C-alpha positions in Angstrom: -1.5 19.5 21.7 1.1 17.9 19.5 1.1 18.9 15.8 3.0 17.6 12.9 5.0 19.4 10.3 5.6 18.5 6.7 7.7 20.7 4.4 7.6 23.5 6.9 3.8 23.6 7.2 1.4 22.0 9.6 -0.4 19.1 7.7 -4.1 18.2 8.3 -5.7 15.2 7.0 -8.8 16.1 5.1 -8.0 15.7 1.5 -5.5 14.0 -0.5 -3.2 14.7 -3.4 -3.9 12.9 -6.6 -2.0 12.5 -9.7 -3.4 12.4 -13.2 -1.9 10.5 -16.0 -2.7 7.1 -16.5 0.7 5.9 -15.7 1.9 8.2 -13.1 2.9 7.2 -9.6 4.9 8.8 -7.1 5.3 8.2 -3.5 3.3 10.6 -1.5 3.1 12.9 1.1 3.3 13.3 4.7 2.7 12.0 8.1 -0.6 13.9 9.0 -1.7 16.0 11.9 -4.9 15.3 13.4 -6.5 18.4 14.8 -9.2 18.6 17.4 -12.4 20.1 16.4 -15.6 19.3 14.6 -14.4 19.7 11.1 -15.2 17.0 8.6 -11.6 16.0 7.3 -8.9 16.5 9.9 -5.2 16.7 10.2 -3.7 13.5 11.2 -0.3 13.5 12.8 0.0 14.3 16.2 -3.4 14.9 17.5 -5.7 12.7 19.5 -9.2 13.6 18.3 -10.8 12.3 15.1 -13.3 14.2 13.0 -15.4 12.3 10.5 -16.0 13.1 6.9 -19.4 14.7 6.2 -21.7 15.2 3.4 -20.1 18.6 2.5 -16.8 16.9 2.0 -15.1 17.9 -1.2 -11.8 16.3 -2.4 -10.0 18.2 -5.1 -7.4 16.8 -7.4 -4.9 19.6 -8.0 -1.3 20.2 -8.7 1.1 21.3 -6.1 4.9 22.0 -5.8 7.1 19.9 -3.7 10.7 20.5 -2.8 12.8 17.4 -3.1 16.6 17.6 -2.2 16.6 21.2 -3.1 14.8 20.9 -6.5 11.3 21.8 -7.3 8.8 19.2 -8.4 5.3 19.5 -9.8 3.1 16.7 -8.2 -0.4 16.0 -7.5 -2.4 16.4 -4.4 -5.9 15.5 -2.9 -7.2 18.3 -0.7 -10.4 19.6 0.9 -12.0 23.0 0.7 -9.5 24.3 3.3 -6.5 22.8 1.5 -6.0 20.1 4.1 -4.6 16.7 2.7 -5.9 13.2 3.6 -9.3 11.9 4.7 -10.6 10.8 8.1 -14.0 9.2 8.6 -15.9 7.3 11.3 -16.4 3.5 11.0 -19.7 2.0 10.1 -20.9 5.1 8.4 -21.1 6.4 4.7 -18.5 8.7 3.3 -20.4 11.2 1.2 -18.1 13.4 -1.0 -17.7 15.2 -4.1 -14.5 14.5 -6.1 -13.4 17.5 -8.2 -10.7 17.4 -10.9 -9.0 20.8 -10.9 -6.2 19.7 -13.2 -5.9 19.7 -17.0 -5.6 15.8 -17.1 -8.3 13.1 -16.7 -7.9 11.0 -13.7 -9.8 8.7 -11.2 -9.3 7.7 -7.5 -9.3 4.1 -6.1 -10.3 3.8 -2.5 -7.8 1.2 -1.4 -9.0 -0.8 1.6 -12.6 0.2 1.3 -15.2 -2.1 -0.3 -17.5 0.3 -2.3 -19.9 -0.7 -4.9 -18.2 -1.7 -8.1 -19.2 1.4 -10.0 -17.3 3.4 -7.4 -14.1 1.4 -7.4 -11.9 3.9 -9.3 -10.3 1.7 -12.0 -10.7 3.6 -15.4 -13.5 2.1 -17.5 -14.1 -0.7 -15.0 -16.9 0.4 -15.2 -16.6 4.2 -14.5 -15.0 6.6 -17.0 -12.1 8.8 -16.1 -12.9 12.1 -14.4 -12.3 14.8 -17.0 -10.8 18.2 -16.2 -13.2 20.5 -14.4 -15.6 17.6 -13.8 -17.1 16.7 -10.4 -18.4 13.3 -9.2 -20.4 12.2 -6.2 -19.4 9.2 -4.1 -21.2 7.4 -1.3 -18.6 5.0 0.1 -19.2 2.7 3.0 -16.4 3.3 5.5 -16.4 -0.3 6.8 -15.2 -1.5 10.2 -12.3 0.9 10.5 -8.6 0.8 9.6 -5.7 2.4 8.0 -6.4 2.8 4.3 -5.4 5.0 1.4 -6.6 6.4 -1.9 -4.6 6.7 -5.1 -4.9 7.0 -8.8 -5.1 3.6 -10.7 -3.0 5.1 -13.5 0.6 6.1 -13.9 -0.3 9.3 -12.0 0.2 7.4 -8.8 4.0 7.7 -9.4 3.4 11.5 -9.3 2.0 11.3 -5.7 -1.6 11.1 -6.6 -2.3 9.3 -3.3 -3.2 10.1 0.2 -4.2 8.5 3.5 -7.7 7.4 4.2 -8.2 6.7 7.9 -11.4 5.2 9.3 -11.6 5.3 13.0 -13.7 3.2 15.3 -15.4 4.4 18.5 -12.5 2.6 20.4 -10.0 4.5 18.3 -11.6 7.8 19.1 -11.7 7.1 22.8 -8.1 5.7 23.0 -5.6 7.7 25.1 -2.9 7.6 22.3 -1.4 9.9 19.8 -2.0 8.9 16.1 0.9 9.4 13.6 0.3 8.7 10.0 3.3 7.9 7.8 2.9 7.9 4.1 5.9 6.4 2.2 6.7 7.1 -1.5 9.4 6.5 -4.0 10.2 9.7 -6.1 11.6 10.4 -9.5 12.1 13.6 -11.4 11.5 11.6 -14.5 7.9 11.1 -15.7 6.3 7.7 -15.1 6.0 7.2 -18.9 9.8 7.7 -19.1 10.4 5.3 -16.3 8.2 2.7 -17.9 9.9 3.2 -21.3 13.3 2.8 -19.6 12.2 -0.5 -18.1 11.0 -1.9 -21.4 14.4 -0.9 -23.0 16.2 -2.5 -20.0 17.9 0.8 -18.8 16.2 1.5 -15.5 16.9 -1.8 -13.6 19.4 -2.7 -11.0 20.5 -6.3 -11.6 17.5 -7.6 -13.5 18.8 -10.6 -15.5 16.2 -13.3 -15.8 13.8 -14.1 -18.6 10.9 -15.5 -16.5 8.7 -16.3 -19.5 10.2 -19.9 -19.6 8.6 -20.6 -16.3 5.1 -19.5 -17.4 3.0 -22.3 -18.5 6.0 -24.6 -18.7 5.7 -28.2 -17.4 8.3 -27.6 -14.7 6.4 -24.5 -13.6 3.2 -26.4 -13.3 4.9 -29.2 -11.5 6.4 -26.8 -9.1 3.1 -25.2 -8.5 1.3 -28.4 -7.7 4.2 -29.6 -5.5 4.2 -26.4 -3.5 0.4 -26.4 -3.0 0.7 -29.9 -1.6 3.5 -28.8 1.0 6.7 -29.0 -1.0 9.0 -26.1 -1.6 9.1 -26.3 -5.4 12.7 -25.1 -5.4 14.1 -28.5 -6.4 12.1 -28.5 -9.7 14.2 -28.5 -12.9 15.1 -25.0 -14.1 17.9 -25.7 -16.4 19.4 -22.7 -18.2 17.8 -20.3 -15.8 19.7 -17.7 -13.7 18.4 -18.2 -10.2 19.4 -14.7 -8.9 16.5 -12.9 -7.4 15.7 -9.5 -8.8 14.9 -6.8 -6.1 14.5 -3.2 -7.4 13.5 -2.3 -10.9 14.1 1.4 -10.5 16.8 3.6 -8.9 14.8 6.6 -7.7 15.9 10.1 -7.0 14.5 10.1 -3.5 12.5 8.2 -0.9 9.8 10.1 1.0 8.0 9.9 4.2 5.3 12.4 4.5 6.7 14.1 1.4 10.1 14.6 3.0 13.5 13.0 2.9 15.8 12.4 5.9 17.7 15.5 4.9 14.7 17.4 6.2 12.5 14.9 7.9 9.0 15.3 9.4 9.6 15.7 13.2 6.5 14.9 15.2 6.2 16.2 18.7 5.4 13.4 21.2 5.0 13.2 25.0 7.4 11.5 27.4 6.0 8.1 28.3 3.2 8.6 25.8 1.5 6.0 23.7 1.6 6.3 20.0 -0.2 4.5 17.2 1.8 4.5 14.0 -0.4 4.2 10.9 2.2 3.4 8.2 1.2 3.3 4.5 3.5 2.0 1.7 2.3 4.2 -1.1 5.4 3.6 -3.1 4.9 2.4 -6.7 7.9 0.1 -6.9 9.7 0.0 -3.6 9.2 -2.4 -0.6 10.6 -1.3 2.9 11.4 -2.6 6.3 10.1 -0.3 9.1 12.9 0.0 11.6 12.1 1.6 15.0 15.6 1.3 16.4 15.7 1.0 20.1 11.9 1.2 20.4 9.8 -2.1 20.3 6.2 -2.0 19.4 3.1 -4.2 19.0 1.9 -4.8 15.4 -1.9 -4.7 16.0 -3.3 -4.4 12.4 -2.3 -5.1 8.8 -4.2 -3.6 5.8 -6.6 -2.0 8.2 -7.7 -5.3 9.9 -6.8 -6.3 13.4 -4.3 -9.1 14.2 -3.2 -10.7 17.3 -0.3 -8.5 18.5 3.1 -9.3 17.3 6.0 -7.5 19.2 9.1 -6.3 17.4 11.3 -3.5 16.3 11.3 -4.3 12.5 8.4 -5.0 10.3 8.3 -5.5 6.5 5.9 -3.6 4.3 5.5 -4.1 0.6 3.7 -1.8 -1.9 0.0 -1.2 -1.1 0.2 -2.6 2.4 -0.4 -0.9 5.7 0.9 -1.4 9.3 -0.5 -0.2 12.6 2.0 -0.3 15.3 1.4 0.7 18.9 4.4 2.2 20.8 4.9 3.0 24.4 7.5 5.7 24.6 10.1 5.8 27.2 9.4 8.2 30.2 12.3 10.6 29.3 13.2 13.3 26.8 14.6 12.1 23.4 14.3 11.8 19.8 13.1 8.4 18.2 13.6 7.8 14.5 11.1 5.6 12.7 12.9 4.5 9.5 11.8 2.9 6.3 14.7 0.9 4.9 14.7 0.3 1.1 14.7 -3.4 0.3 18.1 -4.7 -0.7 19.6 -1.2 -0.7 21.2 1.4 1.5 18.7 4.2 1.0 16.2 4.9 3.7 13.6 7.5 4.7 11.4 8.1 7.7 10.2 10.4 10.4 11.4 11.4 13.9 9.2 11.2 17.1 10.7 13.8 19.5 9.7 15.1 22.8 9.6 18.9 23.3 13.1 20.3 23.6 14.8 17.1 22.5 18.0 17.3 20.5 17.1 16.0 17.0 20.4 14.9 15.2 20.9 14.4 11.6 20.2 11.0 10.1 21.9 10.1 6.7 19.7 9.2 3.9 21.9 6.2 3.2 22.6 3.6 5.9 25.7 1.6 6.4 23.8 -1.7 5.6 21.3 -2.7 3.0 17.7 -3.1 3.9 16.5 -6.7 4.4 15.0 -8.7 1.5 11.3 -9.2 2.3 10.1 -12.7 2.9 7.1 -14.5 4.4 8.4 -14.9 8.0 6.1 -12.2 9.4 3.1 -13.5 7.4 3.6 -16.9 8.9 3.2 -15.4 12.4 0.1 -13.3 11.7 -3.2 -14.4 13.1 -6.4 -12.5 12.5 -8.4 -11.2 15.4 -11.5 -11.4 13.3 -11.0 -14.4 10.8 -13.5 -15.4 8.1 -16.1 -17.8 9.2 -14.9 -21.4 9.0 -16.3 -23.0 5.8 -15.1 -24.9 2.8 -14.7 -23.1 -0.5 -17.5 -23.3 -3.2 -14.9 -22.6 -5.9 -11.2 -23.1 -6.3 -8.9 -21.5 -8.9 -5.1 -21.5 -9.5 -3.1 -18.5 -10.7 0.5 -18.3 -11.7 2.6 -15.1 -11.7 5.5 -14.6 -14.2 7.0 -12.5 -16.9 9.6 -11.7 -19.4 12.2 -9.3 -18.0 13.8 -8.7 -21.4 10.6 -7.4 -23.0 9.4 -6.2 -19.5 5.9 -7.9 -19.8 4.2 -9.5 -16.8 1.1 -11.6 -16.4 -1.2 -13.6 -14.1 -2.2 -16.8 -15.8 -5.2 -18.6 -14.4 -6.3 -22.2 -15.0 -9.8 -20.8 -16.0 -11.5 -17.4 -15.7 -12.0 -16.6 -12.0 -15.8 -16.4 -11.5 -17.9 -16.0 -8.4 -21.5 -15.8 -7.3 -22.8 -13.8 -4.3 -22.7 -15.7 -1.1 -20.0 -18.1 -2.2 -16.5 -18.7 -0.6 -13.8 -18.5 -3.2 -10.2 -20.0 -2.9 -7.3 -18.8 -4.9 -4.0 -20.8 -5.1 -1.3 -18.3 -6.1 2.2 -19.3 -7.3 4.9 -17.0 -8.2 7.1 -18.5 -10.9 9.3 -15.4 -11.4 12.4 -14.2 -9.6 10.8 -10.9 -8.5 8.4 -10.4 -5.6 4.9 -9.3 -6.4 2.4 -7.6 -3.9 -0.9 -9.0 -5.0 -4.0 -6.8 -4.3 -7.6 -7.8 -4.7 -10.2 -5.0 -5.0 -13.6 -4.9 -3.4 -12.9 -7.6 -0.8 -10.7 -8.6 2.1 -9.2 -12.1 2.0 -7.6 -14.4 4.5 -4.2 -16.1 4.0 -4.9 -19.8 4.6 -1.8 -21.5 3.4 1.9 -20.6 2.8 3.8 -23.0 0.6 1.3 -25.7 1.2 1.3 -25.4 5.1 -2.2 -24.5 6.3 -2.4 -21.4 8.6 -5.3 -19.3 10.0 -3.5 -16.2 8.8 -4.2 -12.5 8.5 -7.3 -11.0 6.8 -6.0 -8.3 4.4 -6.2 -7.0 0.8 -2.6 -7.0 -0.2 -0.2 -9.9 0.1 3.5 -10.3 -0.8 4.4 -13.1 -3.2 8.2 -13.7 -2.9 10.0 -15.5 -5.7 8.9 -19.1 -6.1 6.4 -18.9 -3.3 2.9 -20.4 -3.1 0.0 -18.8 -1.1 -3.6 -19.8 -0.8 -6.2 -17.1 0.0 -9.9 -17.3 0.7 -12.6 -14.6 0.3 -16.3 -14.3 0.6 -18.0 -13.2 -2.6 -20.1 -10.4 -1.0 -19.6 -7.4 -3.4 -20.8 -8.1 -7.1 -18.6 -6.6 -9.8 -15.7 -7.3 -12.0 -12.8 -6.8 -9.6 -9.2 -6.4 -10.5 -6.6 -8.8 -9.0 -3.3 -7.4 -9.8 0.3 -6.7 -8.7 0.7 -3.5 -6.8 4.0 -2.8 -8.3 2.8 0.0 -10.7 5.0 -0.9 -13.6 4.3 -4.7 -13.4 0.6 -3.9 -13.4 1.1 -1.5 -16.3 2.9 -4.2 -18.2 0.1 -6.8 -17.9 0.1 -8.2 -14.4 -3.6 -8.0 -13.7 -6.6 -10.2 -14.1 -10.2 -10.2 -12.8 -12.6 -11.8 -10.4 -16.0 -11.6 -12.3 -19.5 -12.3 -10.7 -21.7 -14.5 -12.8 -24.7 -12.2 -12.7 -22.7 -9.5 -14.6 -22.4 -11.6 -17.7 
């Protein structure tokens, strides 16, 4: 039975690493091996059987040591009683677990992709308090319909690899004759997240950030552009006198980019079968880096985004921004070989990834820097996506507008809304989103899935997901059903944008 290796050890997917510190976020660990057996949390990388989380499941937040480019780093981890990392559960069930904080820092875990009751969402003091050192807390999380999800700290600790896969398998997944390979992407720095954030605020961490976006926020040209784009125009011909139109791509130059906790200098090599079928479950757990997945000579079918099924899209390259997940089904060729699955850093030469290799195949070295820069992410894939299980067709009960922007000089970011976003259970809510900055923003809504129903004013019946990319000067419309009462964050999944103010809330009326 194929198994996966990470940092010299076989990795199972039972518990996840977490990181404590309110602003700590590193790209996390591993590709995971899924081992057969009846254990509750299982390894997830090369195995075909799935084992569900049980009432005896315990997830421990603990510190661990990681080797990155020959240097030792102290990071967080989320592990079960046996030390396995990651969590696997069955769909349409309840995940009963105890979360134990075994570090000296307070922390909390957000279950990204699940839709738990509000009190279990995992955002500090909204409404639950941080989990103190040595404290345990019980969770009963509905697993939902299945999908590739993840869990992470909603603090700066995320930068320090406090994140891990959370895979929910359907009966069809468990019966499928295919090998699952989980790939977790991270960006890594030996600096603390607090130091990184301080550097951004002082303007010393960026690569080519030149624009003061505050002029766009709330300005008349900005509002005109927003309304024009929502009605089908591009908005790009609106007056922006005195503004540099250069697009800013990466805020931070990281020390390394990881796939399953490893760089391409020592990649995770996953044993696969000649002619076998592989399901890649790819999670972008990076805090500030978008990637393009590049499968080289292989072509696959994109079958799900953010854990929700889509009409298959065939290709060899797929974009993935922070917080998003991709499920890609591959049919391997019927001969021996090594097949890299790379993650190309957006707008830069750096890359990371794993290697799928048949037994005995020659695995050559792949440089951590490519000869070309990774593509700049746009909405070309989003325009193609069609949900296999769309929201019911109905008109929205409420409509809101939100504008994204910021001030790069002061490094402050915000989501400005025309009015507070309110909802009542049973309603359909529509959000018109407009990015008036020259940086892309992955926008994530907690507690719900939404459907993309328009891009730059053009109506589509797009993907159902929980995180969507907002490129510079783009307008998107999303719909969601208000079926989970609470006060739910709507925020940028770029950790440092969120930490600098890019978050608002969807509030249910009965909470007031």
